[in-house]
C-alpha positions as CSV (number, residue, x, y, z in Angstrom):
1,X,107.1,96.3,54.3
2,X,109.2,99.7,54.2
3,X,113.0,99.1,54.2
4,X,114.9,101.3,56.9
5,X,118.6,102.3,56.0
6,X,120.9,102.8,59.3
7,X,124.1,104.8,58.3
8,X,125.8,105.7,61.6
9,X,125.0,103.6,64.2
10,X,122.4,104.2,67.3
11,X,121.9,108.2,66.3
12,X,120.8,107.2,62.6
13,X,118.6,104.2,64.2
14,X,117.0,107.4,66.2
15,X,116.1,109.5,64.1
16,X,115.0,107.1,61.6
17,X,112.7,105.9,64.3
18,X,111.2,108.7,65.5
19,X,110.1,109.3,62.2
20,X,108.6,105.9,61.6
21,X,106.6,106.3,65.4
22,X,105.8,109.7,63.3
23,X,104.2,107.8,60.6
24,X,102.5,105.2,63.0
25,X,104.6,102.3,61.3
26,X,103.8,99.6,63.3
27,X,107.3,97.4,64.0
28,X,106.0,94.3,61.6
29,X,106.3,96.6,58.8
30,X,109.6,97.6,59.0
31,X,112.7,95.5,57.6
32,X,115.9,97.3,59.3
33,X,119.2,97.0,57.1
34,X,122.7,98.4,57.6
35,X,125.5,98.9,54.7
36,X,128.4,95.9,55.2
37,X,131.3,97.5,56.1
38,X,133.3,94.9,54.0
39,X,131.8,96.0,50.5
40,X,131.0,99.6,51.4
41,X,133.3,101.0,53.3
42,X,136.8,102.8,52.5
43,X,139.7,102.0,53.6
44,X,142.5,104.1,54.6
45,X,146.2,103.0,54.1
46,X,148.1,103.1,57.6
47,X,152.1,102.3,56.5
48,X,153.6,99.1,58.1
49,X,156.0,101.0,60.3
50,X,152.9,102.0,61.8
51,X,153.3,105.3,61.5
52,X,150.8,108.0,60.6
53,X,151.7,110.8,59.2
54,X,149.9,114.1,58.8
55,X,146.7,112.0,59.2
56,X,143.7,113.2,56.4
57,X,141.5,116.0,58.8
58,X,139.0,114.1,60.0
59,X,136.2,115.8,63.0
60,X,135.6,113.7,66.0
61,X,132.8,111.4,65.2
62,X,131.2,112.7,68.5
63,X,131.8,116.3,66.9
64,X,129.9,116.3,63.5
65,X,127.6,118.9,62.9
66,X,124.2,117.6,62.1
67,X,122.7,118.5,58.5
68,X,119.8,121.5,59.0
69,X,116.5,119.3,58.5
70,X,112.8,119.4,60.7
71,X,113.5,118.8,64.1
72,X,113.0,115.6,65.0
73,X,109.7,114.4,67.3
74,X,110.2,113.5,70.6
75,X,109.8,110.4,72.8
76,X,110.2,110.8,76.7
77,X,111.5,107.6,77.9
78,X,113.0,106.2,81.4
79,X,116.6,106.8,82.4
80,X,116.9,103.1,82.9
81,X,115.6,102.4,79.1
82,X,117.1,105.1,77.5
83,X,120.4,103.7,78.7
84,X,119.6,99.9,77.6
85,X,118.7,100.8,74.5
86,X,122.1,102.9,73.8
87,X,124.5,99.6,75.1
88,X,122.4,97.2,73.4
89,X,122.6,99.1,69.8
90,X,126.4,98.2,70.3
91,X,125.7,94.2,69.9
92,X,126.5,93.0,66.2
93,X,123.8,91.1,66.0
94,X,121.2,91.3,62.9
95,X,118.2,92.0,65.1
96,X,119.4,94.6,67.0
97,X,117.6,97.9,65.2
98,X,114.2,95.9,64.8
99,X,114.2,95.1,68.5
100,X,115.2,98.7,69.9
101,X,112.4,99.9,67.3
102,X,109.8,96.9,68.6
103,X,110.8,98.5,72.5
104,X,109.9,101.8,71.4
105,X,107.2,101.4,69.9
106,X,105.7,99.3,72.6
107,X,107.2,102.0,75.2
108,X,105.6,104.7,73.4
109,X,101.9,102.6,73.2
110,X,102.1,102.8,77.2
111,X,103.4,99.2,77.7
112,X,105.7,99.9,80.5
113,X,106.3,96.4,80.9
114,X,109.0,96.2,78.5
115,X,112.0,97.5,80.3
116,X,111.2,94.6,83.0
117,X,113.7,91.6,82.4
118,X,110.3,89.4,83.3
119,X,109.7,90.6,79.8
120,X,110.7,88.4,76.5
121,X,111.6,92.1,74.5
122,X,113.2,93.5,77.8
123,X,115.0,90.3,78.7
124,X,116.8,90.1,75.1
125,X,117.4,93.8,75.8
126,X,119.0,93.4,79.0
127,X,121.3,90.7,77.6
128,X,122.4,92.9,75.2
129,X,123.3,95.4,77.0
130,X,125.0,93.1,79.5
131,X,127.3,91.4,77.0
132,X,128.1,94.4,75.6
133,X,128.9,96.2,78.7
134,X,131.3,93.0,79.7
135,X,132.9,93.7,76.4
136,X,133.4,97.1,77.1
137,X,135.4,95.8,80.9
138,X,137.6,93.2,78.9
139,X,138.5,95.7,76.2
140,X,139.8,97.9,79.3
141,X,141.7,95.1,80.6
142,X,142.8,93.3,77.5
143,X,144.0,96.6,75.2
144,X,147.9,95.9,75.5
145,X,150.2,98.7,74.2
146,X,153.3,98.9,72.2
147,X,155.9,101.3,72.0
148,X,156.8,102.2,68.3
149,X,160.1,103.2,66.9
150,X,161.4,106.2,68.4
151,X,159.9,109.6,66.7
152,X,156.8,108.0,64.6
153,X,153.5,108.5,64.9
154,X,151.6,107.2,66.5
155,X,153.9,106.4,70.0
156,X,151.9,103.6,70.7
157,X,149.9,101.0,69.2
158,X,147.6,98.2,70.5
159,X,145.5,95.5,68.6
160,X,142.3,94.3,69.9
161,X,139.2,92.5,68.3
162,X,135.9,93.3,69.9
163,X,132.9,91.2,69.8
164,X,130.7,94.1,69.5
165,X,131.2,98.3,68.9
166,X,132.5,99.3,71.8
167,X,135.6,100.7,70.0
168,X,134.0,104.4,70.1
169,X,133.7,104.3,74.6
170,X,137.2,102.7,75.1
171,X,139.1,104.9,73.1
172,X,137.0,107.9,75.1
173,X,138.5,105.9,78.1
174,X,142.1,106.0,76.9
175,X,142.1,109.4,75.4
176,X,141.4,110.9,79.2
177,X,143.9,108.6,81.0
178,X,147.0,108.8,78.3
179,X,146.7,112.8,78.3
180,X,148.9,114.3,74.8
181,X,150.5,111.1,74.3
182,X,149.2,109.7,70.9
183,X,148.2,105.9,70.1
184,X,146.7,104.4,67.7
185,X,143.9,101.4,68.7
186,X,143.4,98.5,65.4
187,X,140.5,96.1,65.2
188,X,139.4,93.9,62.2
189,X,136.7,97.2,61.7
190,X,137.8,100.3,62.3
191,X,140.8,102.2,64.1
192,X,141.0,105.0,66.4
193,X,143.5,107.6,66.6
194,X,144.8,109.8,68.9
195,X,147.2,112.8,68.3
196,X,147.6,114.0,71.9
197,X,144.1,116.7,70.9
198,X,141.7,114.9,68.9
199,X,139.9,111.8,68.6
200,X,139.4,110.2,64.9
201,X,137.8,107.2,63.7
202,X,139.0,105.6,60.6
203,X,137.7,102.4,58.5
204,X,139.9,99.4,58.9
205,X,142.6,99.5,56.0
206,X,143.3,96.3,54.0
207,X,146.6,95.7,55.6
208,X,145.1,95.8,59.1
209,X,145.9,91.4,60.0
210,X,149.3,92.2,59.2
211,X,149.6,94.9,62.0
212,X,148.2,92.5,64.5
213,X,151.6,91.3,65.7
214,X,152.6,95.4,66.5
215,X,155.5,96.8,66.3
216,X,159.2,94.5,68.1
217,X,161.4,96.0,70.1
218,X,159.4,97.6,73.0
219,X,161.9,97.8,76.4
220,X,158.7,98.0,78.8
221,X,156.6,95.0,77.1
222,X,160.3,93.1,77.5
223,X,160.6,93.9,81.5
224,X,156.7,93.1,82.0
225,X,157.3,89.5,80.0
226,X,159.9,88.8,82.7
227,X,157.8,89.7,85.7
228,X,155.1,88.1,84.3
229,X,157.2,84.7,84.3
230,X,159.3,85.3,87.5
231,X,155.6,85.2,89.4
232,X,153.8,82.3,88.0
233,X,153.7,79.7,90.6
234,X,153.5,76.5,88.9
235,X,152.3,74.8,92.5
236,X,149.2,77.1,92.2
237,X,148.8,76.6,88.8
238,X,144.6,76.2,88.0
239,X,143.8,76.0,84.4
240,X,140.0,76.2,84.3
241,X,140.3,79.3,86.8
242,X,143.1,80.7,84.5
243,X,140.9,80.7,81.4
244,X,137.9,82.3,83.4
245,X,139.7,85.2,84.1
246,X,141.8,85.3,80.8
247,X,139.5,84.0,77.8
248,X,141.5,82.6,75.4
249,X,140.3,84.7,72.7
250,X,142.2,87.6,73.7
251,X,145.3,85.9,73.9
252,X,146.5,87.1,70.7
253,X,146.6,90.3,71.6
254,X,148.4,90.0,75.4
255,X,152.0,89.4,74.8
256,X,152.7,87.3,77.8
257,X,149.9,84.9,76.4
258,X,153.0,83.2,74.0
259,X,154.6,82.0,77.6
260,X,151.5,80.8,79.0
261,X,151.7,77.4,77.0
262,X,155.0,76.6,77.7
263,X,154.8,77.6,81.7
264,X,151.6,75.0,81.7
265,X,153.3,72.6,80.2
266,X,156.2,72.3,82.4
267,X,154.7,72.5,85.4
268,X,152.7,69.7,84.2
269,X,156.3,67.8,83.5
270,X,157.4,68.4,87.5
271,X,157.3,71.9,87.9
272,X,154.0,71.8,90.2
273,X,155.8,68.6,92.1
274,X,158.7,70.9,93.4
275,X,157.0,73.9,94.0
276,X,154.9,72.1,96.2
277,X,156.9,69.9,97.7
278,X,158.3,72.4,100.4
279,X,154.6,73.3,101.1
280,X,153.4,69.8,102.2
281,X,153.9,70.6,105.8
282,X,150.7,68.9,107.4
283,X,150.2,65.2,106.9
284,X,146.3,63.4,106.7
285,X,145.4,62.5,110.7
286,X,142.9,59.8,111.9
287,X,139.8,60.7,111.3
288,X,137.6,61.3,114.5
289,X,133.7,60.4,114.9
290,X,131.9,64.1,116.6
291,X,128.4,64.7,116.9
292,X,127.6,67.5,113.9
293,X,126.4,70.2,116.9
294,X,129.9,69.5,118.3
295,X,131.9,70.2,115.3
296,X,130.8,73.8,115.2
297,X,134.0,76.1,115.6
298,X,133.9,79.0,118.3
299,X,133.5,81.8,116.5
300,X,134.3,85.2,118.1
301,X,132.1,87.9,117.6
302,X,133.3,90.4,113.7
303,X,133.1,94.2,114.9
304,X,132.4,94.9,111.5
305,X,130.5,93.1,108.9
306,X,133.6,93.9,105.9
307,X,135.5,91.7,108.8
308,X,132.9,89.0,108.7
309,X,134.6,85.4,109.0
310,X,131.8,83.2,110.3
311,X,131.2,80.8,107.3
312,X,134.0,80.6,104.5
313,X,131.1,82.8,101.6
314,X,134.1,85.8,102.2
315,X,136.8,84.1,100.4
316,X,135.0,84.5,96.9
317,X,132.3,87.1,97.5
318,X,133.4,90.7,95.8
319,X,132.5,92.1,99.7
320,X,129.6,92.0,101.9
321,X,126.7,93.6,101.2
322,X,124.6,95.1,103.7
323,X,121.0,95.9,104.1
324,X,120.1,99.4,103.4
325,X,116.5,101.7,103.9
326,X,114.9,103.5,106.4
327,X,116.0,103.4,109.8
328,X,113.2,103.2,111.4
329,X,111.2,101.8,108.3
330,X,107.8,100.1,109.9
331,X,108.4,97.2,107.1
332,X,111.3,94.7,106.3
333,X,111.5,93.2,103.4
334,X,113.9,90.2,103.3
335,X,116.0,88.1,100.9
336,X,117.9,85.6,100.4
337,X,121.6,86.3,99.6
338,X,123.3,88.8,97.3
339,X,123.5,88.2,93.0
340,X,125.8,89.1,90.9
341,X,124.8,92.7,90.5
342,X,124.9,93.1,94.1
343,X,128.0,91.5,94.7
344,X,129.7,93.7,92.5
345,X,128.1,97.2,93.5
346,X,127.7,96.5,97.2
347,X,123.9,97.1,97.3
348,X,120.7,95.1,98.1
349,X,118.3,94.1,95.0
350,X,119.6,96.4,92.1
351,X,119.8,93.1,89.7
352,X,117.3,91.6,87.5
353,X,115.5,90.4,90.8
354,X,115.4,93.7,92.0
355,X,113.3,94.9,88.9
356,X,111.0,92.7,89.3
357,X,110.7,93.4,93.3
358,X,110.6,97.5,92.0
359,X,107.6,96.2,89.3
360,X,105.6,95.0,92.6
361,X,106.4,97.8,95.0
362,X,105.2,100.2,92.2
363,X,102.6,97.9,91.6
364,X,101.5,98.4,95.6
365,X,102.1,101.8,95.4
366,X,104.9,101.2,98.4
367,X,107.7,103.5,98.3
368,X,111.2,101.9,98.0
369,X,113.0,104.6,100.5
370,X,110.1,103.7,103.2
371,X,111.2,100.3,103.6
372,X,114.6,98.3,105.0
373,X,115.3,95.9,102.6
374,X,118.1,93.0,103.4
375,X,119.2,89.8,103.1
376,X,119.5,86.6,105.3
377,X,123.2,85.3,103.9
378,X,125.8,89.0,103.3
379,X,128.1,87.4,100.8
380,X,127.4,86.5,97.3
381,X,127.3,81.7,97.1
382,X,128.3,81.2,93.5
383,X,129.9,78.6,91.0
384,X,131.6,79.5,87.8
385,X,130.3,78.5,84.4
386,X,132.7,79.8,81.5
387,X,132.8,83.7,82.2
388,X,129.3,83.6,84.4
389,X,128.7,83.2,88.6
390,X,125.9,81.1,88.8
391,X,123.7,81.8,92.1
392,X,124.2,79.0,94.2
393,X,121.6,78.8,97.5
394,X,123.3,79.0,100.6
395,X,123.2,75.8,103.3
396,X,120.8,76.6,107.2
397,X,124.3,76.2,108.6
398,X,125.6,79.1,106.4
399,X,122.6,81.2,107.4
400,X,123.3,80.8,110.6
401,X,126.4,82.2,110.3
402,X,124.8,85.4,109.2
403,X,122.3,85.4,111.9
404,X,124.3,87.2,114.0
405,X,124.0,90.4,111.8
406,X,120.6,89.9,111.2
407,X,119.5,89.5,114.4
408,X,121.4,93.2,115.1
409,X,119.4,94.8,112.1
410,X,116.3,93.7,113.6
411,X,117.2,95.1,116.9
412,X,118.6,98.2,115.5
413,X,115.1,98.9,113.2
414,X,112.2,97.1,115.1
415,X,110.0,96.6,111.6
416,X,106.2,95.7,112.7
417,X,105.9,93.7,109.6
418,X,108.7,91.5,107.7
419,X,107.9,90.0,104.6
420,X,110.4,87.2,103.6
421,X,110.9,86.8,99.6
422,X,111.2,83.3,99.2
423,X,112.1,79.8,101.3
424,X,115.6,80.6,102.2
425,X,114.7,83.8,104.4
426,X,111.5,82.1,105.7
427,X,113.7,79.6,107.4
428,X,116.8,82.0,108.6
429,X,113.8,82.7,111.1
430,X,111.6,80.0,111.5
431,X,114.3,77.0,111.4
432,X,115.6,74.6,108.7
433,X,111.9,72.7,108.9
434,X,110.1,75.8,107.7
435,X,108.8,75.1,104.3
436,X,107.4,78.3,101.8
437,X,104.1,76.6,100.7
438,X,103.2,75.8,104.4
439,X,103.1,79.7,105.0
440,X,102.6,81.3,101.6
441,X,100.5,84.6,101.8
442,X,99.0,83.4,105.7
443,X,100.4,86.2,107.6
444,X,100.9,84.9,111.3
445,X,102.6,86.8,114.5
446,X,106.0,85.5,115.3
447,X,106.8,87.2,118.4
448,X,105.5,90.4,118.3
449,X,106.0,90.6,114.6
450,X,103.2,90.1,111.4
451,X,105.7,87.7,108.8
452,X,104.1,87.2,105.4
453,X,105.9,84.7,103.4
454,X,106.0,85.5,99.5
455,X,107.9,84.6,96.6
456,X,111.6,85.8,96.1
457,X,111.6,87.8,93.1
458,X,114.0,85.6,90.8
459,X,111.2,82.9,90.9
460,X,109.6,85.2,88.5
461,X,112.7,85.2,86.3
462,X,113.0,81.3,85.9
463,X,109.3,80.6,85.1
464,X,109.2,80.0,81.9
465,X,105.6,80.6,81.3
466,X,104.4,84.2,80.7
467,X,101.0,83.8,82.3
468,X,102.9,82.0,85.5
469,X,105.7,85.0,85.9
470,X,102.8,86.8,85.8
471,X,100.9,85.3,88.8
472,X,104.0,84.9,90.9
473,X,104.7,88.7,90.7
474,X,100.8,89.2,91.5
475,X,101.4,87.1,94.5
476,X,104.8,89.1,95.6
477,X,102.3,92.3,95.3
478,X,99.6,90.7,97.5
479,X,101.2,90.1,99.6
480,X,103.3,93.8,100.2
481,X,99.7,95.4,100.1
482,X,99.0,92.8,102.7
483,X,101.7,93.8,105.5
484,X,101.0,97.8,104.0
485,X,97.0,96.9,105.6
486,X,98.4,95.4,108.6
487,X,100.4,98.9,109.1
488,X,96.9,100.7,109.3
489,X,95.6,98.2,111.9
490,X,96.4,99.6,115.5
491,X,98.9,98.8,117.8
492,X,97.3,96.6,119.8
493,X,95.4,94.4,117.1
494,X,99.1,94.4,115.3
495,X,100.2,92.3,119.1
496,X,102.5,95.4,120.3
497,X,103.4,95.6,123.8
498,X,101.8,98.2,125.8
499,X,104.9,100.3,125.3
500,X,105.1,100.3,121.8
501,X,108.1,97.7,121.5
502,X,108.5,94.9,119.4
503,X,108.8,91.4,121.0
504,X,111.8,90.0,119.3
505,X,112.7,86.1,119.4
506,X,116.1,84.5,118.9
507,X,117.2,83.0,116.3
508,X,117.0,78.8,115.8
509,X,119.5,77.1,116.4
510,X,121.2,74.5,114.0
511,X,119.6,70.9,114.2
512,X,121.9,68.5,115.8
513,X,119.8,66.0,113.6
514,X,119.1,68.2,110.6
515,X,121.2,70.9,108.8
516,X,120.6,70.2,105.2
517,X,118.9,73.3,103.4
518,X,115.3,73.8,103.2
519,X,114.0,72.9,99.6
520,X,114.4,76.2,97.7
521,X,111.2,76.7,96.4
522,X,111.2,80.6,95.5
């Protein structure tokens, strides 16, 4: 067993890893360790008056000159894997260096599945990178600077307790945002100093916990607290939503957090009723029996997808996610709905399911740029669980409400072959009673278009067994290859009319007796 010490984060690990690869040391032969910050770090004292006068000369971390040494061997990795390794290296877990080396070792051996979320190591790598990226976002959102005394250095002070090593990243962000204004961000482990020109990182002083409260007497902060308290509406209080949007662990660094318990208590003790009194204008009326088909509201045709209000999904989604791809594509891939990543980025199949789909396309030898990709539903339907937004399958009524946009895409693109990914996409074309198990991998003509049904890529992510996961990925790949073979057939054999135009069908109307969503099978 060989023990390797990592001192200096990702750069130090990279040097050790490249040397280990050169020596052909397998991951099971190595033991990765790093010095304890508490036992090995050297503290620098920062005065209780929050002034750092003439700080010791220290070059910026990113500008330190490396010592002269033999050139390191190089390993060519993909841009995606490079980004994952950099982010995962900031995750505070004992396993990080061993996992990163195991991933790099497998890649060097030619195993490209290691960068897929369907792989065990790949899934853990994505999980660590996601946690770090979330921590970067949280630190950017919840760092609060307080004004120090006039004439002191630094001019502003902030305290934050990150779960991962993201201080260097956020410090560079604030250095660009705050220009020549000096500031200091203190954490239990390290301190970032910006004097207006140079960024420095010091080990946390022994008295850093005593400085958590920060300077007092900031007039801007007093104005902010008064504003925050004035906009609080007790009638709209939702404690669960409050803690989801502003997790309790950040409260200790937020000046407005000390106001929240008192405002919640006042809302519980009568302020909520007083706030609601003026808004009670509608009384419950008499229930009237009506058939489901007659209860559907009359919807005007929206002018653009961003303005669509045909169902209620738009209220909780970040944005509508339209289809994308080649305008004259002969093959169309139709999924269910955007996921968490797609909702934030505004593009289809860019999350974990999109990674699985890209892997299947690569196996089938199909270029993604030659396709048109879309979803039956254009807004993300989700439910909250802690900090996560979990996918919820849309109802058929919501699928039908979004059918206006699907019809517009079909008429505009005129695909020769449509590959439906999952049960919801299939039901969007054939109706709510269509079951994926009855159509799986069985090409058939829908009007003048070939239709092929297969699993949704997200199904491979939910399968715990690796063998079954590979089987699902193989089924998706087979369906894509089948679609390619159909495109190679002459026009008459593909079921096109004499003029070569696709025969479109209207999307099915909702049933008055069965409006429940189809069984989700993939």
